[in-house]
C-alpha positions in Angstrom: -5.3 19.5 13.9 -7.9 16.9 12.7 -11.1 17.1 12.4 -11.2 20.8 11.8 -9.0 20.2 8.9 -9.7 22.1 5.4 -10.0 19.6 2.9 -10.9 22.2 0.2 -7.4 24.5 0.6 -8.5 25.4 -3.0 -11.4 27.1 -2.3 -9.9 29.0 0.6 -7.3 29.6 -2.3 -10.5 31.6 -4.1 -11.3 33.3 -0.8 -8.0 34.9 -1.2 -6.5 32.5 1.9 -2.9 31.5 0.8 -2.7 29.0 -2.0 -0.4 25.2 -1.6 2.8 26.0 -3.6 2.4 21.9 -3.6 -1.3 22.4 -4.9 -0.4 24.8 -7.1 2.8 22.8 -9.0 0.7 20.6 -9.6 -2.3 22.9 -12.1 -1.7 22.1 -15.0 0.7 19.1 -15.1 0.3 15.8 -17.7 0.4 13.1 -14.7 1.1 9.6 -14.9 0.4 6.9 -12.3 1.0 3.3 -12.7 -0.5 1.2 -10.3 -3.2 3.6 -10.4 -5.7 0.8 -9.4 -4.5 -0.1 -6.3 -4.8 0.5 -2.4 -2.6 3.1 -3.1 -2.8 4.8 -6.4 -6.2 5.4 -5.8 -5.6 7.9 -2.5 -2.8 9.4 -4.6 -5.5 10.5 -7.8 -8.2 11.1 -5.1 -5.7 14.0 -3.6 -4.0 15.3 -6.7 -8.0 15.6 -7.6 -9.2 17.6 -4.4 -6.0 19.0 -4.1 -5.1 20.4 -7.9 -8.1 20.7 -9.5 -6.9 22.0 -12.5 -4.5 19.3 -13.1 -5.1 18.7 -16.8 -4.7 14.8 -17.4 -3.7 11.9 -15.4 -2.9 9.2 -17.2 -3.2 5.4 -16.3 -2.3 2.1 -17.0 -4.5 -0.7 -17.0 -5.9 -3.5 -18.7 -9.9 -4.4 -18.8 -11.3 -6.9 -15.8 -13.7 -9.0 -15.5 -15.1 -8.0 -18.7 -15.8 -4.6 -17.7 -14.0 -1.8 -20.5 -11.6 0.8 -19.3 -14.0 3.1 -19.1 -16.1 0.9 -17.3 -13.9 0.3 -14.8 -12.7 4.2 -14.3 -16.1 5.0 -13.8 -16.3 1.9 -11.1 -13.0 3.5 -9.5 -14.8 7.0 -9.2 -18.6 6.2 -8.3 -17.1 4.4 -4.8 -17.0 6.6 -1.6 -13.9 7.9 -1.7 -14.4 10.0 -4.6 -17.4 12.0 -2.9 -15.6 14.8 -1.9 -13.9 14.9 -5.3 -16.9 15.4 -7.5 -17.7 18.2 -5.3 -14.4 20.0 -6.0 -13.7 18.4 -9.7 -17.0 18.0 -11.3 -14.6 17.3 -14.6 -12.7 14.5 -13.1 -13.9 11.6 -15.5 -12.5 14.2 -18.5 -9.4 14.1 -16.7 -8.2 10.9 -16.4 -6.9 8.9 -19.3 -7.1 5.2 -19.0 -4.3 3.5 -21.4 -4.7 0.0 -22.1 -1.2 -1.1 -20.6 0.4 -5.2 -19.6 3.7 -4.4 -17.5 4.4 -8.1 -18.1 4.6 -7.2 -21.7 7.6 -5.6 -23.8 6.7 -1.5 -23.9 3.8 -2.6 -21.7 1.8 -3.7 -24.8 1.0 0.2 -25.4 -0.4 1.5 -28.6 1.7 3.8 -31.2 -0.7 6.4 -31.1 -1.2 5.9 -27.2 2.5 6.0 -26.3 3.6 8.9 -28.4 1.0 10.9 -26.5 2.5 10.0 -22.9 6.2 10.6 -24.0 5.0 14.1 -25.9 3.3 15.3 -22.7 3.8 13.3 -19.3 5.2 16.1 -16.4 5.3 13.7 -14.1 5.4 9.9 -13.8 4.5 8.2 -9.8 5.5 4.9 -10.1 2.8 2.7 -7.7 2.3 -0.3 -9.6 4.1 -3.6 -7.9 2.8 -6.9 -7.6 2.6 -7.2 -3.2 2.0 -10.9 -3.2 5.0 -12.2 -0.9 4.4 -15.6 -2.7 5.0 -15.1 -5.9 7.1 -17.0 -8.1 9.9 -15.3 -9.1 10.1 -15.1 -12.3 6.9 -12.8 -12.3 7.9 -10.9 -9.0 10.9 -9.9 -11.2 8.7 -9.4 -14.2 6.9 -6.6 -12.0 8.8 -5.0 -10.1 11.8 -4.4 -11.7 11.8 -5.1 -15.2 8.7 -3.0 -15.4 10.6 -0.4 -13.9 13.5 -0.8 -16.0 10.8 -0.7 -18.8 9.2 3.2 -18.1 12.8 4.5 -17.0 13.0 3.4 -20.9 10.3 5.4 -21.7 11.0 8.8 -18.7 14.2 9.0 -20.5 11.8 9.6 -24.0 10.1 12.9 -22.4 11.0 15.7 -23.4 8.6 17.5 -20.2 9.1 15.3 -17.7 10.0 17.0 -14.7 9.8 14.0 -12.0 9.8 10.1 -11.9 8.7 9.6 -8.5 9.1 5.3 -7.7 7.9 4.1 -4.7 9.7 1.0 -2.9 9.2 -0.2 0.5 10.9 0.3 3.6 11.7 -3.3 3.5 13.2 -3.5 0.8 16.7 -3.9 3.1 14.1 -6.0 5.6 17.4 -8.4 6.0 19.2 -5.4 8.6 18.2 -3.9 11.6 19.6 -0.2 10.9 18.3 1.1 7.3 20.0 4.3 6.0 17.7 6.4 3.2 20.4 5.4 0.9 20.0 2.2 -2.0 21.7 -0.9 -0.8 23.6 -2.8 -3.4 22.4 -6.1 -4.3 24.6 -9.6 -4.8 23.6 -9.7 -7.9 23.6 -7.7 -11.0 19.8 -6.9 -11.7 20.4 -6.7 -15.5 22.2 -10.3 -15.2 18.7 -11.4 -12.8 16.6 -10.3 -15.8 18.5 -11.5 -18.5 18.8 -14.8 -16.6 14.8 -15.2 -16.0 14.4 -15.0 -20.5 16.4 -18.5 -20.7 15.3 -20.3 -17.5 12.8 -22.5 -17.4 10.7 -22.1 -14.1 11.6 -25.3 -12.0 14.8 -24.2 -12.8 14.0 -20.8 -11.2 12.4 -22.1 -8.5 15.0 -24.4 -7.3 17.2 -21.2 -7.6 15.3 -18.6 -5.8 16.2 -19.3 -2.0 20.1 -19.1 -3.0 19.8 -15.6 -4.6 16.7 -14.4 -2.3 19.7 -15.1 0.8 18.4 -13.5 3.8 15.5 -11.4 2.5 12.3 -13.0 3.6 10.3 -13.3 0.2 10.5 -12.4 -3.1 8.9 -9.1 -2.9 10.9 -7.5 -0.6 14.1 -9.1 -2.7 12.9 -8.1 -5.8 12.1 -4.5 -4.3 15.4 -3.9 -3.4 16.3 -5.0 -7.3 13.9 -2.4 -8.3 15.5 0.7 -6.2 18.8 -0.3 -7.8 17.7 0.0 -11.4 16.5 3.2 -10.7 19.7 4.3 -9.5 21.8 3.1 -12.4 19.5 3.9 -15.2 18.4 7.5 -13.8 20.7 8.9 -16.0 19.8 12.7 -16.2 16.2 12.0 -14.7 15.4 13.7 -11.3 14.5 11.2 -9.7 13.4 10.2 -5.8 12.4 7.1 -4.1 10.1 6.6 -1.6 9.9 3.9 1.2 6.7 3.4 3.5 6.0 0.8 5.6 2.9 -1.0 6.3 0.6 1.0 5.1 -3.2 0.9 5.7 -6.1 2.7 6.5 -6.9 6.5 6.0 -5.5 8.5 8.8 -7.7 11.7 7.7 -8.5 11.9 4.6 -10.6 12.2 3.2 -11.8 10.4 5.7 -11.5 8.3 8.3 -10.8 4.7 8.0 -10.7 3.7 3.8 -9.4 0.4 3.4 -10.4 -1.4 0.3 -8.1 -4.5 0.3 -6.6 -7.6 2.1 -3.3 -6.5 2.5 -0.9 -5.9 5.9 -3.1 -6.1 9.0 -6.5 -5.3 7.4 -7.0 -9.5 6.3 -5.3 -10.6 10.0 -7.9 -7.6 11.9 -11.2 -9.6 9.5 -9.3 -13.3 10.3 -9.0 -12.5 14.4 -13.0 -10.1 14.0 -14.3 -13.4 12.3 -13.4 -15.3 15.6 -10.9 -17.3 12.7 -8.4 -16.3 14.2 -6.9 -17.3 18.0 -3.3 -17.1 18.6 -0.3 -15.8 16.2 3.4 -16.4 16.4 4.3 -12.4 17.3 6.3 -10.8 19.9 4.3 -7.8 21.8 6.8 -5.3 22.0 8.3 -5.9 18.2 7.5 -2.2 16.7 4.1 -2.1 14.6 5.6 -0.4 11.0 2.0 1.7 10.3 1.4 4.0 8.9 -1.8 5.5 7.3 -2.2 5.6 3.0 -2.7 9.4 2.7 0.0 9.7 5.0 2.2 7.7 2.8 0.5 10.2 -0.5 1.2 13.4 1.2 4.9 12.6 1.5 4.5 11.3 -2.5 3.2 14.5 -3.6 5.8 16.5 -1.6 8.6 15.1 -2.7 7.2 15.3 -6.2 7.3 18.8 -5.7 10.8 18.9 -4.6 12.6 16.6 -7.0 10.9 18.8 -9.8 11.0 22.5 -8.1 14.8 22.2 -6.5 16.4 18.8 -8.3 18.6 17.2 -5.9 21.5 16.5 -7.7 20.9 12.6 -6.3 18.5 10.2 -6.1 16.7 10.1 -2.9 15.5 8.1 -0.4 12.5 9.1 1.5 11.4 6.7 4.4 7.6 7.2 5.3 7.9 5.2 8.2 6.4 6.0 12.3 8.5 3.5 14.4 11.1 6.2 15.4 9.0 9.1 16.2 5.9 7.6 17.1 6.5 3.6 17.6 3.2 1.1 18.8 4.1 -2.5 19.3 2.0 -5.3 18.7 0.7 -5.7 21.7 -1.0 -2.7 21.9 -2.2 -2.7 18.9 -3.8 -6.0 19.1 -5.2 -5.1 21.9 -6.7 -2.1 21.0 -8.0 -3.9 18.2 -10.2 -6.9 20.6 -11.1 -3.7 22.8 -12.8 -2.0 19.4 -14.4 -5.5 18.2 -16.3 -4.7 22.0 -17.5 -1.7 20.4 -18.6 -2.6 16.8 -18.4 -6.8 16.2 -18.3 -7.6 12.6 -22.0 -9.6 11.9 -21.7 -13.6 11.9 -18.6 -14.3 13.8 -17.8 -17.9 14.2 -16.5 -17.3 17.7 -16.0 -15.0 20.0 -12.8 -12.9 19.2 -9.6 -13.5 21.3 -5.8 -13.0 20.5 -3.1 -14.5 22.2 0.6 -14.2 21.2 2.9 -16.4 20.9 7.2 -16.4 20.3 7.6 -19.4 21.7 7.6 -22.1 18.0 6.6 -25.5 20.0 3.1 -22.9 21.8 2.2 -21.9 18.0 2.3 -25.4 17.1 0.2 -26.3 20.1 -2.1 -23.7 19.5 -2.5 -23.7 15.4 -4.0 -27.8 16.5 -6.0 -27.1 19.4 -7.4 -23.0 18.1 -7.8 -22.9 14.5 -7.2 -27.0 13.1 -8.8 -29.0 15.6 -12.1 -27.0 15.5 -12.1 -26.3 11.9 -12.3 -30.4 11.5 -15.3 -30.2 13.5 -17.6 -27.9 12.0 -16.8 -29.2 8.5 -17.9 -32.4 10.1 -21.1 -30.7 11.2 -21.5 -29.1 7.7 -21.2 -33.1 6.1 -23.6 -34.0 8.9 -26.3 -31.8 7.7 -25.3 -32.6 4.2 -23.0 -29.2 3.3 -20.2 -29.0 1.9 -17.4 -28.7 3.9 -14.9 -25.4 3.4 -13.7 -24.4 7.1 -10.3 -26.3 7.3 -9.3 -25.1 3.5 -9.8 -21.8 4.6 -8.6 -21.9 7.8 -5.1 -23.8 5.9 -5.4 -21.0 4.4 -5.5 -18.5 6.6 -2.2 -20.2 8.8 0.1 -20.2 5.6 -1.0 -16.3 5.2 0.0 -15.6 8.7 3.2 -18.0 8.0 4.6 -15.5 5.6 3.8 -12.3 8.0 6.2 -13.4 10.9 9.0 -12.6 10.0 7.9 -9.2 10.1 5.7 -8.8 13.4 8.2 -10.6 15.1 11.0 -7.8 14.0 11.5 -4.2 14.8 14.0 -2.3 12.6 15.6 1.5 12.7 14.9 3.7 9.3 16.4 6.9 9.6 14.2 10.1 8.3 16.5 12.6 7.3 15.3 12.8 4.4 11.8 13.3 5.4 12.4 15.7 8.2 14.2 17.6 5.9 11.6 18.2 3.1 9.4 18.8 6.3 11.3 21.5 7.1 11.6 23.0 3.8 7.7 23.2 3.6 5.3 26.0 4.2 3.2 26.2 7.4 0.4 26.0 4.6 1.9 23.0 2.5 2.4 21.1 5.7 -1.0 21.1 7.0 -2.5 20.0 3.6 -0.1 18.3 2.6 0.5 16.4 6.4 3.2 13.8 6.7 3.8 14.2 10.8 3.4 10.8 12.3 4.3 12.7 15.8 0.6 14.4 15.8 -0.8 10.7 14.7 -3.3 8.8 18.0 -2.7 5.2 17.8 -6.6 4.5 19.6 -8.1 6.7 17.5 -6.6 5.8 14.6 -7.3 1.8 14.7 -10.9 2.3 15.7 -11.5 4.1 13.2 -9.3 1.2 10.9 -11.3 -1.5 12.5 -15.0 0.7 11.4 -13.5 1.4 7.8 -13.1 -2.6 7.6 -16.9 -3.1 8.7 -17.6 -0.3 6.4 -16.1 -0.2 3.9 -14.6 -3.4 3.1 -17.1 -6.3 4.5 -19.6 -3.6 3.7 -21.8 -4.6 7.3 -24.7 -1.9 7.7 -24.7 0.0 11.2 -27.1 -1.6 12.4 -26.9 -4.5 12.2 -24.3 -4.2 15.9 -26.5 -5.1 18.6 -27.5 -7.9 17.0 -24.0 -9.1 16.0 -23.5 -8.5 19.6 -26.6 -11.3 20.7 -24.3 -13.7 18.5 -21.1 -13.5 20.6 -23.1 -14.1 23.5 -24.0 -17.1 22.2 -20.7 -18.2 22.7 
């Protein structure tokens, strides 16, 4: 496995080799992806084009952004390093992406009549990846994107005569108020319809006031609304072939199309940057708690396998698939932190504020102490220095933002969960050896030390856009501390 893997299975087919059943299934298909401009959406698109270059079209719902037209946004996505291999295998990739103007905050997504007609009459598969993943999102916005938009999409799906499968991407943390989580949709105390309706007429101040009562023992509006979204999927599935995929903490790519690709600050990426740049020196975390991280390409491979299985085998009920690592190949936060720091020694980030270090504490008092001594005090001193030299102080503001972010993550880095994976294991046993190779989602093969090193390297190259040639200088810079 790993390095020698053929990332162009479609070429082996043309040479007379065995074709992947899953790759063949997506050939000629019209596929709708929501959230295609997000981290997972891009990797999903890339994999589809690379393994099934004969697919008919991928519809992506998007809005113009920062003065860019839809076509310019598509062009920007396809011009990234992520899509380099795709352009070799599928030179017509530009023609196979159909960007459709849509706003998931609006009724009917504000899609034009012509576009809606095309979507309804042509779509074969839906991958619903769009969501707000912000932990501190106001409840109204989180409900709109994670619940109401899912309901609207299901309504559209029920009017698609050619639809073969609807795959809903949820999260393994949708029921994180439980410690053992099965592959079932758990009921919520308040019906999703009642929540959706109340958002229509309640004003923001009342919603903010009742949010803690509504979310109950859920840690934030994200996990709460993802649980509501799953209930909507189950209740309004009708005669559709539907499945739910629940990934845990989604991280950089493991193998495909190359190791370490990442393009956002979610999950551990923001923490790794904060530690590598010397801002974050201590964190409230339980070193022995399982860091249930899952590479994005593993999630994508499972999702595509689920799409095939759901369309071809048509299970009688909505199946839930856990895409987690902790039960099969656990890695704890302590081990992960140690490996991240060891990687910084070899490949440090440029212009660090201080030498990277990470102290874990599970004690509230010690956490407050470290925040004062290791974070706030140095920030205040540095801002004083900036003022003295006639520059604008910025470190205290940055540090406060960082500490607010880490406090939102504390719930997840101080607990361990147990997710059952019967459906995921059943699906693996249904795949041919070729499909298991091309759509590999077996996390038992993952070498954590190698993965974390590639992750840190990927952050340096693709997120921070730092040149590897600058490593000697970065090492010299750290020697000053």
